[in-house]
N, CA, C and O atoms as a CHARMM CRD file, in Angstrom:
* protein
*
  228
    1    1 UNK  N    -39.65500  88.46600 -31.39000 PROA 1      0.00000
    2    1 UNK  CA   -40.20300  87.53500 -30.44800 PROA 1      0.00000
    3    1 UNK  C    -41.37900  86.83700 -31.12400 PROA 1      0.00000
    4    1 UNK  O    -42.09200  87.44600 -31.92200 PROA 1      0.00000
    5    2 UNK  N    -41.57700  85.58000 -30.80900 PROA 2      0.00000
    6    2 UNK  CA   -42.66000  84.81700 -31.38900 PROA 2      0.00000
    7    2 UNK  C    -43.58100  84.31400 -30.32000 PROA 2      0.00000
    8    2 UNK  O    -43.13700  83.85300 -29.26900 PROA 2      0.00000
    9    3 UNK  N    -44.88600  84.39900 -30.58700 PROA 3      0.00000
   10    3 UNK  CA   -45.91200  83.92200 -29.65400 PROA 3      0.00000
   11    3 UNK  C    -46.75800  82.88000 -30.37600 PROA 3      0.00000
   12    3 UNK  O    -46.87500  82.90000 -31.60200 PROA 3      0.00000
   13    4 UNK  N    -47.34800  81.96500 -29.59700 PROA 4      0.00000
   14    4 UNK  CA   -48.23900  80.96900 -30.13400 PROA 4      0.00000
   15    4 UNK  C    -49.66700  81.35500 -29.76700 PROA 4      0.00000
   16    4 UNK  O    -49.96300  81.63100 -28.60500 PROA 4      0.00000
   17    5 UNK  N    -50.54700  81.37200 -30.75800 PROA 5      0.00000
   18    5 UNK  CA   -51.93800  81.73500 -30.51300 PROA 5      0.00000
   19    5 UNK  C    -52.62100  80.57500 -29.78800 PROA 5      0.00000
   20    5 UNK  O    -52.63000  79.44900 -30.28400 PROA 5      0.00000
   21    6 UNK  N    -53.19100  80.84900 -28.61800 PROA 6      0.00000
   22    6 UNK  CA   -53.90600  79.84600 -27.86200 PROA 6      0.00000
   23    6 UNK  C    -55.38000  79.82700 -28.24600 PROA 6      0.00000
   24    6 UNK  O    -55.97300  78.75800 -28.38800 PROA 6      0.00000
   25    7 UNK  N    -55.97100  81.00600 -28.41400 PROA 7      0.00000
   26    7 UNK  CA   -57.39400  81.08200 -28.70400 PROA 7      0.00000
   27    7 UNK  C    -57.65800  82.39900 -29.40800 PROA 7      0.00000
   28    7 UNK  O    -57.14800  83.44300 -29.00100 PROA 7      0.00000
   29    8 UNK  N    -58.47100  82.34800 -30.48300 PROA 8      0.00000
   30    8 UNK  CA   -58.89900  83.56000 -31.19200 PROA 8      0.00000
   31    8 UNK  C    -60.30900  83.86400 -30.71600 PROA 8      0.00000
   32    8 UNK  O    -61.19500  83.01400 -30.80600 PROA 8      0.00000
   33    9 UNK  N    -60.52000  85.07100 -30.21200 PROA 9      0.00000
   34    9 UNK  CA   -61.83000  85.44800 -29.69400 PROA 9      0.00000
   35    9 UNK  C    -62.55600  86.32100 -30.71000 PROA 9      0.00000
   36    9 UNK  O    -61.92600  86.93600 -31.57000 PROA 9      0.00000
   37   10 UNK  N    -63.86400  86.37200 -30.61000 PROA 10     0.00000
   38   10 UNK  CA   -64.69700  87.08400 -31.58100 PROA 10     0.00000
   39   10 UNK  C    -64.47200  88.58200 -31.61900 PROA 10     0.00000
   40   10 UNK  O    -64.79000  89.21500 -32.62600 PROA 10     0.00000
   41   11 UNK  N    -63.93300  89.17500 -30.55800 PROA 11     0.00000
   42   11 UNK  CA   -63.75600  90.61500 -30.52100 PROA 11     0.00000
   43   11 UNK  C    -62.47600  91.08700 -31.19000 PROA 11     0.00000
   44   11 UNK  O    -62.11500  92.25800 -31.07100 PROA 11     0.00000
   45   12 UNK  N    -61.76600  90.17500 -31.90800 PROA 12     0.00000
   46   12 UNK  CA   -60.56500  90.57300 -32.63300 PROA 12     0.00000
   47   12 UNK  C    -59.30300  90.49000 -31.79900 PROA 12     0.00000
   48   12 UNK  O    -58.26200  91.01800 -32.18900 PROA 12     0.00000
   49   13 UNK  N    -59.38700  89.84400 -30.67900 PROA 13     0.00000
   50   13 UNK  CA   -58.22500  89.67500 -29.77700 PROA 13     0.00000
   51   13 UNK  C    -57.89400  88.21000 -29.68400 PROA 13     0.00000
   52   13 UNK  O    -58.78400  87.36100 -29.73200 PROA 13     0.00000
   53   14 UNK  N    -56.61200  87.90500 -29.55200 PROA 14     0.00000
   54   14 UNK  CA   -56.15900  86.52800 -29.36500 PROA 14     0.00000
   55   14 UNK  C    -55.44400  86.39700 -28.03400 PROA 14     0.00000
   56   14 UNK  O    -54.74000  87.30700 -27.59800 PROA 14     0.00000
   57   15 UNK  N    -55.63400  85.26500 -27.40100 PROA 15     0.00000
   58   15 UNK  CA   -54.85700  84.92200 -26.22800 PROA 15     0.00000
   59   15 UNK  C    -53.62100  84.19100 -26.76300 PROA 15     0.00000
   60   15 UNK  O    -53.74700  83.23900 -27.53300 PROA 15     0.00000
   61   16 UNK  N    -52.43400  84.63500 -26.35900 PROA 16     0.00000
   62   16 UNK  CA   -51.20100  84.05000 -26.85800 PROA 16     0.00000
   63   16 UNK  C    -50.29200  83.63000 -25.71400 PROA 16     0.00000
   64   16 UNK  O    -50.41800  84.10700 -24.58600 PROA 16     0.00000
   65   17 UNK  N    -49.37400  82.72800 -26.03100 PROA 17     0.00000
   66   17 UNK  CA   -48.36900  82.26800 -25.09200 PROA 17     0.00000
   67   17 UNK  C    -47.00200  82.60600 -25.62500 PROA 17     0.00000
   68   17 UNK  O    -46.70000  82.35200 -26.79200 PROA 17     0.00000
   69   18 UNK  N    -46.17100  83.18100 -24.77100 PROA 18     0.00000
   70   18 UNK  CA   -44.79000  83.48300 -25.11500 PROA 18     0.00000
   71   18 UNK  C    -43.93200  82.52600 -24.31100 PROA 18     0.00000
   72   18 UNK  O    -44.06200  82.46300 -23.08800 PROA 18     0.00000
   73   19 UNK  N    -43.04000  81.76400 -24.98500 PROA 19     0.00000
   74   19 UNK  CA   -42.26900  80.70400 -24.28200 PROA 19     0.00000
   75   19 UNK  C    -41.52200  81.17200 -23.04000 PROA 19     0.00000
   76   19 UNK  O    -41.42000  80.41200 -22.07800 PROA 19     0.00000
   77   20 UNK  N    -41.00200  82.37900 -23.02400 PROA 20     0.00000
   78   20 UNK  CA   -40.19900  82.84100 -21.88500 PROA 20     0.00000
   79   20 UNK  C    -41.03400  83.52000 -20.80400 PROA 20     0.00000
   80   20 UNK  O    -40.49100  83.98900 -19.80400 PROA 20     0.00000
   81   21 UNK  N    -42.34700  83.57400 -20.99900 PROA 21     0.00000
   82   21 UNK  CA   -43.24000  84.25000 -20.06800 PROA 21     0.00000
   83   21 UNK  C    -44.37500  83.30200 -19.74600 PROA 21     0.00000
   84   21 UNK  O    -45.17100  82.98700 -20.63000 PROA 21     0.00000
   85   22 UNK  N    -44.47500  82.84500 -18.53700 PROA 22     0.00000
   86   22 UNK  CA   -45.42100  81.80800 -18.16300 PROA 22     0.00000
   87   22 UNK  C    -46.80900  82.34100 -17.79900 PROA 22     0.00000
   88   22 UNK  O    -47.39300  81.95100 -16.78800 PROA 22     0.00000
   89   23 UNK  N    -47.32000  83.23400 -18.63800 PROA 23     0.00000
   90   23 UNK  CA   -48.64000  83.80800 -18.40200 PROA 23     0.00000
   91   23 UNK  C    -49.21400  84.20700 -19.73500 PROA 23     0.00000
   92   23 UNK  O    -48.52000  84.86200 -20.51200 PROA 23     0.00000
   93   24 UNK  N    -50.48100  83.83800 -20.05300 PROA 24     0.00000
   94   24 UNK  CA   -51.04700  84.20700 -21.34000 PROA 24     0.00000
   95   24 UNK  C    -51.24900  85.72900 -21.44900 PROA 24     0.00000
   96   24 UNK  O    -51.55100  86.40100 -20.46200 PROA 24     0.00000
   97   25 UNK  N    -51.08100  86.23900 -22.63600 PROA 25     0.00000
   98   25 UNK  CA   -51.26800  87.64100 -22.94000 PROA 25     0.00000
   99   25 UNK  C    -52.30000  87.79900 -24.02700 PROA 25     0.00000
  100   25 UNK  O    -52.59900  86.83400 -24.73000 PROA 25     0.00000
  101   26 UNK  N    -52.85400  88.98700 -24.18900 PROA 26     0.00000
  102   26 UNK  CA   -53.78800  89.26100 -25.26100 PROA 26     0.00000
  103   26 UNK  C    -53.14900  90.22200 -26.25800 PROA 26     0.00000
  104   26 UNK  O    -52.49600  91.19600 -25.88300 PROA 26     0.00000
  105   27 UNK  N    -53.35700  89.91900 -27.54300 PROA 27     0.00000
  106   27 UNK  CA   -52.88000  90.79400 -28.62100 PROA 27     0.00000
  107   27 UNK  C    -53.99000  90.95300 -29.64200 PROA 27     0.00000
  108   27 UNK  O    -54.93100  90.16000 -29.66000 PROA 27     0.00000
  109   28 UNK  N    -53.89500  91.96000 -30.48600 PROA 28     0.00000
  110   28 UNK  CA   -54.80300  92.06800 -31.62000 PROA 28     0.00000
  111   28 UNK  C    -54.52600  90.92000 -32.55300 PROA 28     0.00000
  112   28 UNK  O    -53.36800  90.64200 -32.86700 PROA 28     0.00000
  113   29 UNK  N    -55.57600  90.23900 -33.01000 PROA 29     0.00000
  114   29 UNK  CA   -55.42400  89.06300 -33.86200 PROA 29     0.00000
  115   29 UNK  C    -55.00500  89.45400 -35.27500 PROA 29     0.00000
  116   29 UNK  O    -55.65800  90.27800 -35.91500 PROA 29     0.00000
  117   30 UNK  N    -53.90500  88.85700 -35.76400 PROA 30     0.00000
  118   30 UNK  CA   -53.55200  89.07500 -37.16200 PROA 30     0.00000
  119   30 UNK  C    -54.63700  88.48800 -38.06500 PROA 30     0.00000
  120   30 UNK  O    -55.30900  87.52900 -37.68400 PROA 30     0.00000
  121   31 UNK  N    -54.81100  89.05900 -39.25700 PROA 31     0.00000
  122   31 UNK  CA   -55.82000  88.56700 -40.17900 PROA 31     0.00000
  123   31 UNK  C    -55.60800  87.09200 -40.48500 PROA 31     0.00000
  124   31 UNK  O    -54.48300  86.64500 -40.70800 PROA 31     0.00000
  125   32 UNK  N    -56.71400  86.34000 -40.49400 PROA 32     0.00000
  126   32 UNK  CA   -56.76500  84.92700 -40.82700 PROA 32     0.00000
  127   32 UNK  C    -55.94600  84.04900 -39.87800 PROA 32     0.00000
  128   32 UNK  O    -55.57800  82.93400 -40.24700 PROA 32     0.00000
  129   33 UNK  N    -55.66000  84.51700 -38.68800 PROA 33     0.00000
  130   33 UNK  CA   -54.89300  83.72300 -37.72000 PROA 33     0.00000
  131   33 UNK  C    -55.76800  82.67200 -37.09000 PROA 33     0.00000
  132   33 UNK  O    -56.97000  82.87800 -36.92400 PROA 33     0.00000
  133   34 UNK  N    -55.17700  81.53600 -36.73500 PROA 34     0.00000
  134   34 UNK  CA   -55.88000  80.43800 -36.09200 PROA 34     0.00000
  135   34 UNK  C    -55.08600  79.96100 -34.88800 PROA 34     0.00000
  136   34 UNK  O    -53.87800  80.17700 -34.78400 PROA 34     0.00000
  137   35 UNK  N    -55.80400  79.30400 -33.97600 PROA 35     0.00000
  138   35 UNK  CA   -55.15900  78.74400 -32.77900 PROA 35     0.00000
  139   35 UNK  C    -54.06600  77.76800 -33.20400 PROA 35     0.00000
  140   35 UNK  O    -54.23800  76.99800 -34.14800 PROA 35     0.00000
  141   36 UNK  N    -52.94700  77.81300 -32.49700 PROA 36     0.00000
  142   36 UNK  CA   -51.81900  76.93100 -32.77200 PROA 36     0.00000
  143   36 UNK  C    -50.75300  77.55200 -33.64800 PROA 36     0.00000
  144   36 UNK  O    -49.62000  77.07100 -33.67700 PROA 36     0.00000
  145   37 UNK  N    -51.09600  78.62100 -34.37000 PROA 37     0.00000
  146   37 UNK  CA   -50.10800  79.29800 -35.24700 PROA 37     0.00000
  147   37 UNK  C    -49.15500  80.12600 -34.40000 PROA 37     0.00000
  148   37 UNK  O    -49.51300  80.63600 -33.33900 PROA 37     0.00000
  149   38 UNK  N    -47.93600  80.24200 -34.89900 PROA 38     0.00000
  150   38 UNK  CA   -46.95300  81.11300 -34.28400 PROA 38     0.00000
  151   38 UNK  C    -46.97700  82.44800 -35.02200 PROA 38     0.00000
  152   38 UNK  O    -47.01100  82.49700 -36.25200 PROA 38     0.00000
  153   39 UNK  N    -46.95800  83.51500 -34.25100 PROA 39     0.00000
  154   39 UNK  CA   -46.99100  84.87200 -34.86600 PROA 39     0.00000
  155   39 UNK  C    -45.86800  85.70400 -34.28800 PROA 39     0.00000
  156   39 UNK  O    -45.58300  85.62900 -33.09300 PROA 39     0.00000
  157   40 UNK  N    -45.22900  86.49700 -35.13200 PROA 40     0.00000
  158   40 UNK  CA   -44.19500  87.40100 -34.62100 PROA 40     0.00000
  159   40 UNK  C    -44.85700  88.58800 -33.91300 PROA 40     0.00000
  160   40 UNK  O    -45.88600  89.09600 -34.36100 PROA 40     0.00000
  161   41 UNK  N    -44.26300  89.01300 -32.82300 PROA 41     0.00000
  162   41 UNK  CA   -44.75400  90.21200 -32.13500 PROA 41     0.00000
  163   41 UNK  C    -43.55200  91.13200 -31.94800 PROA 41     0.00000
  164   41 UNK  O    -42.42600  90.67900 -31.74500 PROA 41     0.00000
  165   42 UNK  N    -43.81900  92.42700 -32.02100 PROA 42     0.00000
  166   42 UNK  CA   -42.72500  93.38600 -31.84000 PROA 42     0.00000
  167   42 UNK  C    -43.31300  94.65100 -31.23000 PROA 42     0.00000
  168   42 UNK  O    -44.52400  94.86600 -31.26200 PROA 42     0.00000
  169   43 UNK  N    -42.46900  95.45500 -30.69500 PROA 43     0.00000
  170   43 UNK  CA   -42.92000  96.70300 -30.09600 PROA 43     0.00000
  171   43 UNK  C    -42.09200  97.01100 -28.86100 PROA 43     0.00000
  172   43 UNK  O    -41.05200  96.39900 -28.61800 PROA 43     0.00000
  173   44 UNK  N    -42.56700  97.95500 -28.10100 PROA 44     0.00000
  174   44 UNK  CA   -41.87400  98.35600 -26.88800 PROA 44     0.00000
  175   44 UNK  C    -42.19400  97.37100 -25.76000 PROA 44     0.00000
  176   44 UNK  O    -43.32300  96.89700 -25.63600 PROA 44     0.00000
  177   45 UNK  N    -41.20600  97.07900 -24.96000 PROA 45     0.00000
  178   45 UNK  CA   -41.40800  96.17900 -23.82000 PROA 45     0.00000
  179   45 UNK  C    -40.83000  96.78600 -22.57700 PROA 45     0.00000
  180   45 UNK  O    -39.85100  97.53100 -22.62300 PROA 45     0.00000
  181   46 UNK  N    -41.44100  96.46400 -21.47000 PROA 46     0.00000
  182   46 UNK  CA   -40.95100  96.88100 -20.15200 PROA 46     0.00000
  183   46 UNK  C    -40.66200  95.62800 -19.34300 PROA 46     0.00000
  184   46 UNK  O    -41.48700  94.71800 -19.26200 PROA 46     0.00000
  185   47 UNK  N    -39.50900  95.59700 -18.76100 PROA 47     0.00000
  186   47 UNK  CA   -39.14300  94.44700 -17.94100 PROA 47     0.00000
  187   47 UNK  C    -38.96400  94.92000 -16.50500 PROA 47     0.00000
  188   47 UNK  O    -38.34700  95.95300 -16.24600 PROA 47     0.00000
  189   48 UNK  N    -39.50200  94.16200 -15.60100 PROA 48     0.00000
  190   48 UNK  CA   -39.36100  94.45400 -14.17600 PROA 48     0.00000
  191   48 UNK  C    -38.62300  93.30400 -13.55600 PROA 48     0.00000
  192   48 UNK  O    -39.11700  92.17700 -13.56300 PROA 48     0.00000
  193   49 UNK  N    -37.43500  93.56300 -13.01300 PROA 49     0.00000
  194   49 UNK  CA   -36.66200  92.53200 -12.35100 PROA 49     0.00000
  195   49 UNK  C    -37.03200  92.48900 -10.87900 PROA 49     0.00000
  196   49 UNK  O    -37.33400  93.51200 -10.26500 PROA 49     0.00000
  197   50 UNK  N    -37.00200  91.28000 -10.32400 PROA 50     0.00000
  198   50 UNK  CA   -37.34700  91.16400  -8.91200 PROA 50     0.00000
  199   50 UNK  C    -36.37500  91.92400  -8.01900 PROA 50     0.00000
  200   50 UNK  O    -36.74900  92.32800  -6.91800 PROA 50     0.00000
  201   51 UNK  N    -35.14600  92.12800  -8.46000 PROA 51     0.00000
  202   51 UNK  CA   -34.18500  92.90200  -7.67000 PROA 51     0.00000
  203   51 UNK  C    -34.60800  94.37000  -7.55900 PROA 51     0.00000
  204   51 UNK  O    -34.25000  95.04500  -6.59400 PROA 51     0.00000
  205   52 UNK  N    -35.36700  94.86400  -8.53800 PROA 52     0.00000
  206   52 UNK  CA   -35.83200  96.25300  -8.50800 PROA 52     0.00000
  207   52 UNK  C    -36.94500  96.46100  -7.48200 PROA 52     0.00000
  208   52 UNK  O    -37.15800  97.57700  -7.00900 PROA 52     0.00000
  209   53 UNK  N    -37.65900  95.37000  -7.13700 PROA 53     0.00000
  210   53 UNK  CA   -38.76900  95.49300  -6.20000 PROA 53     0.00000
  211   53 UNK  C    -38.33300  95.89400  -4.79200 PROA 53     0.00000
  212   53 UNK  O    -39.12200  96.45400  -4.03100 PROA 53     0.00000
  213   54 UNK  N    -37.10200  95.61300  -4.45500 PROA 54     0.00000
  214   54 UNK  CA   -36.61400  95.87600  -3.08600 PROA 54     0.00000
  215   54 UNK  C    -35.67300  97.08000  -2.99100 PROA 54     0.00000
  216   54 UNK  O    -34.87300  97.19300  -2.06300 PROA 54     0.00000
  217   55 UNK  N    -35.78900  97.95800  -3.95900 PROA 55     0.00000
  218   55 UNK  CA   -34.94500  99.17900  -3.94000 PROA 55     0.00000
  219   55 UNK  C    -35.36000 100.09000  -2.81000 PROA 55     0.00000
  220   55 UNK  O    -36.54100 100.18800  -2.47800 PROA 55     0.00000
  221   56 UNK  N    -34.41100 100.73800  -2.23600 PROA 56     0.00000
  222   56 UNK  CA   -34.75100 101.78300  -1.25800 PROA 56     0.00000
  223   56 UNK  C    -34.45900 103.11800  -1.89900 PROA 56     0.00000
  224   56 UNK  O    -33.32600 103.38500  -2.30100 PROA 56     0.00000
  225   57 UNK  N    -35.47600 103.96200  -1.99700 PROA 57     0.00000
  226   57 UNK  CA   -35.33700 105.28000  -2.62900 PROA 57     0.00000
  227   57 UNK  C    -35.21500 106.36400  -1.61800 PROA 57     0.00000
  228   57 UNK  O    -35.09100 107.53400  -1.98000 PROA 57     0.00000
């Protein structure tokens, strides 16, 4: 997955945008990264579908 860096903050965190997710996220800033660059991100993800919200247990 690729994210675009929106803003690099002084504390070593970047605000990023993921095209398929309409909400900014924070990630650890890769070394020498700048706003506007695209960075690969990987790792574990959890997805919550709206159909799961109405389950009856």
